[in-house]
C-alpha positions in Angstrom: 17.6 -13.2 -6.6 14.3 -10.9 -7.2 14.3 -6.9 -6.6 12.7 -5.5 -3.9 10.2 -3.1 -4.3 10.2 0.0 -1.6 6.7 1.3 -0.4 6.6 4.5 1.4 3.6 5.5 3.1 2.0 9.0 1.5 -1.5 8.6 3.7 -1.9 7.9 6.6 1.3 8.5 8.1 3.0 5.9 10.6 1.1 7.0 14.0 -1.6 9.1 12.4 -4.7 8.4 13.6 -7.0 7.3 10.8 -10.1 9.6 9.8 -12.8 7.6 8.2 -15.0 9.2 6.6 -18.5 7.7 5.6 -16.4 4.2 6.9 -14.0 4.5 4.5 -10.1 5.2 5.0 -8.3 7.1 1.8 -4.8 5.0 1.7 -1.8 6.0 -0.7 1.7 4.8 -0.9 4.5 5.4 -3.2 6.3 2.0 -4.5 9.7 2.5 -6.1 12.6 -0.1 -6.2 14.7 -1.2 -3.1 17.6 1.4 -5.0 15.3 4.4 -5.5 14.5 3.7 -8.9 10.9 4.8 -9.7 8.1 2.6 -11.1 6.8 4.6 -14.3 3.9 3.2 -17.0 5.5 1.7 -19.8 8.9 0.8 -18.4 11.2 -1.6 -17.2 9.3 -1.9 -14.0 5.8 -1.4 -14.9 3.0 -0.4 -12.3 -0.3 -1.4 -14.0 1.0 -5.1 -13.4 1.8 -5.0 -10.0 -0.5 -6.9 -7.6 -0.9 -4.1 -4.7 -2.9 -5.1 -1.2 -3.8 -3.3 1.5 -5.0 -5.0 4.3 -6.7 -3.4 7.6 -6.3 -5.3 11.6 -7.4 -4.2 14.8 -5.9 -6.2 17.7 -4.3 -8.1 15.5 -7.9 -9.5 14.1 -8.1 -8.7 10.4 -10.8 -6.3 9.5 -10.5 -5.8 5.9 -8.7 -5.8 2.3 -8.7 -3.9 -0.6 -6.3 -3.9 -3.6 -4.7 -0.6 -4.1 -4.6 0.6 -8.3 -2.0 2.4 -9.8 -2.9 6.4 -9.7 -1.2 7.2 -12.8 1.1 9.1 -11.1 5.3 8.0 -11.2 4.8 5.3 -8.6 1.8 6.3 -7.2 -1.0 3.5 -5.8 -4.0 4.5 -3.7 -7.4 3.0 -2.9 -9.9 2.8 0.2 -10.3 0.6 3.4 -13.8 0.3 4.8 -13.3 0.5 9.0 -16.0 0.7 11.0 -14.4 -0.5 14.4 -12.2 1.9 16.9 -8.2 1.4 16.8 -5.5 0.9 17.2 -5.0 -0.2 13.6 -2.1 -1.9 11.8 -2.0 -1.8 7.9 -0.2 -4.1 6.2 0.8 -3.3 2.2 2.0 -5.8 0.2 3.3 -5.3 -3.5 4.5 -7.8 -6.0 5.7 -7.4 -10.0 4.5 -11.1 -11.4 6.7 -10.9 -13.9 9.9 -10.1 -12.4 9.1 -11.7 -8.6 10.2 -8.0 -7.1 8.2 -7.8 -4.2 7.7 -5.6 -1.3 5.9 -5.2 2.1 5.1 -2.2 4.3 3.6 -2.6 8.3 2.1 0.9 9.5 0.9 1.1 12.4 -2.0 4.0 13.4 -4.2 4.9 15.8 
């Protein structure tokens, strides 16, 4: 059985109103192992090899998806989603380590 990746939202937070600047929403998450160990460059759980994708939905319809990149800070990934319609929104973030098979997802409800 593969390890589980835990994904915690940094920005936006659950229930937070999404503020689009020039049609873009900044998103950042922290990805650790399910047991709480951090992911850090050069280690066994090197986040530079992770595949992390954020998808934006409104009314259960997909709006846009974007790759989140490792920020260089321990366990932190960030990116932007394009948002041109009114909410409420659901953001789904999926992460996977292709080397170990570890995976996780996050469902974030925003207004």
